N, C-alpha and C positions, 0 to 999 in steps of 0.2 A: 504493500500500500504506500510505498514511497516515503515512509517516514524516516528519513535519514538524519535524525537529530543527534544521534550519538556519535561517539568517536572512540578510536582505539588509543588515543593519545594518553588516556589515563590508565592503560593496562599496566600491570606490574612488570618489572624488568624481566627480560627473557632469560631462560636458563642457559647455561653455558653451552655453546654449540648450536643454539637455535637461531634461525634467521630472524633478524630484528623485526621483519615485517610479518612474520608468521602469526596468525591468530591462534591463541592458546585455547584448547578445547578439552572438555572432559566428556567421555561417553559412558552412559549408564544403561545397561539392559541385562536382564537375567539370562537371555539367550546368548550363550558364549560365542556361537558361530556368527550370529548377527553382530554382536558387539565387536568381535575381532575384525569382522569384515568392514564394519563402519570405520573403525580406527585405522585400518590399513588404507581404505579409500581416502580418508581425510589426510593422512600423511602423504599419500601420493599426490594429493591435490594442493599441497603446500601448507597444510595446517600443522600445528605443533600439538599433538595429543599428549597432554600432561598427566592423564590418569584415566583409569577405567574402573567401573563399579558394577557389581551384580545385584545390589539391592539399594533401597532408598537411604538407609542409614549410612552405608559406605559412601554413597554418592554425595550426601550432604557434608560428610566429614572431608571428602576430597575437595569439594568446592570451597569450603571454609579455609582449608589449608593453602590451596593453589590460587584462589581468586582468578579464575580463567576469564577469557573474553566471552566464552559461550559454553553452555551445557546442553548436550543432546541426551534426552532421557525418555525411556519408555513410559507411557502413562500408567501401565500396570506392572507393578514390581512386587517381589516377595516382601513380607510373608503371606499377605492375603490376596495379592494379585488383583487389587481393585483400583485404588486411586493413589497409590504410594508416590508415583511419579509426579502427579499433580500436587500432592502434599509437599513434596520436596521443592517443586517450582514455586509454590506459594511462600515457603520459608525463605528461599533464595531471593525472591523478589523483594521481600521485606527487609532482609539483612544486607543484601548486596545488589541494589537495584540497577547497577550499570551492566551486570552480566546478562548477555543475551541467552534466552532459553528457547530451545526447540524441543517440543514434546512430540513424540511419535506414537501413533496409535494404529492397531491392526484394523479397526473399524471406525466409521464415522460416529462420534459421540457428541451430540449437539450441546447438551448441558455443560459437559466438561469443556468444550471448546469456548463457550461463552464466558465461563469463569476464567479460563486461561487468558483470554484476550482482553479482559476488563482493564488491565493496566495500560494498554494502548501503545506500548513501545517495546522494542527489543524482545519480541515474543513471536513464536511460531507454532503452528499446529499442522502437522503433515501426516498423511497415511504412510505406513511403512512401505507400501508398494511404490511410493514416489521416489524412494531411494534408488530404484533401478535406473531412473533417469539421472545419471551421475551429474551431468552439467547443471541441471535444474536444481538438484539437491544442494550441490556445493554453492551455487549462486544464492539460494535461499538462506543457507547458513551464514554466508558472508554478510548479507543484508541484515539479518537478525543481530549478528555480532556487532554491527555498526549502528544499531538503534532502530532498524526497520522492523516491520511486522509482516508475517506471511501466513495466509490461511490456505489450506489445501483446496484447490478449485472443486474437487469432488464434493466437498461439503456445501459449497455455494450452489453448484449445479443441482444437487439433490434437492435443496430447499426451493430453488426456483421452480423445479418441475412439480413440487408437492405443495406449493403455496395455496392457501385457502382464500375464499372470496373476501373474508373480513381482514385479510392481511393488509396492513397499511401500505405495504410495498406494492400493492396492486396498482397504485397510482403511477408507478414507473412504466415507461414504455419498454418494448422489447429491446431496443437499442440501449436504453439506460440500464437494463438488467445485464446486458453483455458488458457494458462499461464497468458496472459495479463488480461483476465477477472477476474481471481483469484487475481492478483495483485490489481485490482481495488476494490476488496472486502476487502483489507487490509491484505491479507495473506502474511506471511513471506515465504521465500524459503522452509523452513521445512514444513510449513502448506500446501503449494502448492504441495510439493512432496507427502505428505500423501494423499491429495485429489485425485491426478492423478496416484497414485501408481508408482511413479518414485523415483529415488535416488535424494538426495539433489544436488549432482554434476551435474546430468542431467538437473535439473531445473535451476541451475546457468548458464549452457551453453545456455539454451533457453532464459533466461533473457538477457544475454550478446548479443545474436543474435538479440533480439527484439530492444534493445537500439541502436545497430549498424545500423540495417535496418531503424530505425527512425531518424538516424543522432543524436543520443543522446549517445555519447560514455560513456563507463563505467568508470567514474571518481570518485573522492571522494565526489561529490555533493550528499548530502542525499536526494534531492528531484527529482532525475532523474526518479524514478518510477512514481512519480506524473506527471511529464512532459510528460512521455510516454502516460499515460491515457488521459491527456489533448489534446495531439496531435491527439489521436484517436477520441475524441469527436469533435474536431474542423474539422477534415477531414469529418465527417458526417454532421456537421452543414453547412459547406461551400462547400461541394462537389457537 
């Protein structure tokens, strides 16, 4: 959603031998094959993986010790495999708000996504299947680590197709829904324009219209795009 308000300038000093430009990441997942695979993928993509964890307690301890640029964590972790990853994300956001958090989920979980995105910055929610698109996954993590927010497009598209008549977002046009879905993927106005074969000016008009229809006026608030997507998710969760 293009919220690049953060910076890696405040990241802690790199460990000896680490490239100074490498983003420091912790990977947490109880599936050892997936965890090792993610860590290997990130290292090959230029990240500095400073720790791995197999449960929420270990993940939180690692984050507190290493203070990384980003945490990649499964939403379901031992011992109960329910919302441990989300619980860790909540604690990390409260204690170390500059750390980017990317939560992975095997399935679309609307209520959890809404809670996760409430902070509006340096946050991401992706389905695990999205990892297979390495370039997109890596780009998403970089944006999150630098203060941006990313929502899995599958979540948006599912809600668009299932929206109810009373949904306040019914006032949006088909094109505005397409623009909103791309906003949720973290696309800038230029990126949206290229994807939809529109001019940047036309996209800007659509964005202003979306924000107006959702009662989110186009102010200087950097997080209004995030709030637009959250409003969309909430309308589906409580509609």
